[in-house]
N, C-alpha and C positions, 0 to 999 in steps of 0.2 A: 504494500500500500504506500502510496506517495502522499506527501503533503505539499501543496502548492500555495505560494503566497497569493494574497488577494489580487495583486497586479500581474500575476503569472510570470514573474521574472525569476523566481527561485523555486527549485524543486528539491525535496529531500526524501530519502527513504524513511518512512514512519515505522513500518513493521514488515517482516518477511515471512515466507513459508506458507503462503496461500496457494492453492491450486487454481481455484476459479471463484474469487470473491464475487458475490452476486448482490445480496441485499445489504444495505447499510442504513444504520439508524443511530441517532444520538439518544441514549437512554438515560437511566437514573444518574444523577450527579454529573450530567453533561458528558458521560463516557461514551466511547465509540464501540458499537457492536456490529459484526459483519457475519453473514452466512457465507459458507465456503462449500461449493459443490464438490461431492466426493470423487474418489478415484474409480477406475473401472471395476475394482473388486466390490464396490458399492456397499460399504458398511453403513451408509447413511450420511446425509449432509450434516455439516457442523454449524453451530452457532458459537462464535468466539467473541470474548471481550478483548478488544484490541488495546494493547499497552505499547507505548512508544518504545522502540528498540527491541521488542520481543520477536522471537521466531516461532512460528506455529507448526513447523514440522515438515511441510511438503518440500521435497519429495521423499523424505527419509522416514516419516512415521505415518502409518495408517491407523485411524482410530480403532480401538479394540483388537489390534494385531499384537499378539503376545510375543512375536519373534523379534521385535525391536524395542529396546528400552527407551522411552521418550525423555531421557535425562537431558536437560538443557532446553527443551522445547516447552512452549505453553500448550496445555491441553484445552480442548474445546469445553465450553460450559454445558453444551448439550450436543449429543449425536442423535440424529433422527433415526427412525425405523429403517429397516432394509427397504431400498427403493424409494426413500424419501426424496423430495425435490423442493427445498426451501426457496421460495421466490421473494415477493415483497414483504416488508414488515414496517410496523410503526410502533411508536411508544406513546400510549394513550394516558393523558394526565387530566382529562376534563373532569371538572367538579360535577358535571351533570351525570356522570356515570356512577352507579352504585360503588361503594367503597371497595368491594372485592375486585372490581373490574378497572380500577384506577391504577396508575403507575405500573402498568404491565406492558410487555412487548406482545404484540399480536403479529403472528407470522403465518403466511400462506404456505401450505404444503400441497403442491400440485398433484403428486402421485398418490397421496393419501386422501385427496379430495376433502381437505380439512383446513380450518383455521385453528391455530394453536394459541392459547393464552398462556403466557409465561410470566410467573411472578419471580422476581429476582431479589436476593439479599446480598449485601456485601459480605465477602469472605476473604479477609486479609487484603491483598492488593487487587483482588478480582471479585467476581460475583458468582453465586451459584443459583441454579434454578431450583426453587422450592416447591413450585406447583406447575403442573401442566394440565390444562383443560383443553379438550378437543371439541370443536364445534363442527 
């Protein structure tokens, strides 16, 4: 992932190790989250909390693959079901939503024909998914 200055004159590498980052959203605490489409073995698409300077493993690590130790790489905060395909997402904060549905990421999964509601909580320097509802 690259960060580009507002005037487009400067570009820097923000984070590495994504195969095919697709959906991008600013979530809780103005943090960056991105979906990454999976590899051909298709363990499921990933949701990652993107931290500047971090490496997310591609092409060295496949989620749930026990043959490679992911030491030094950031793990996804969610790996979708087999044959998942995470597309667009949004972070909903509207006060007009019931409390349970506020401050959640909503993500479309094309292959599962579903919208996922993800509740996140901070866990150290990242986040973890504490609830997943499928619509």
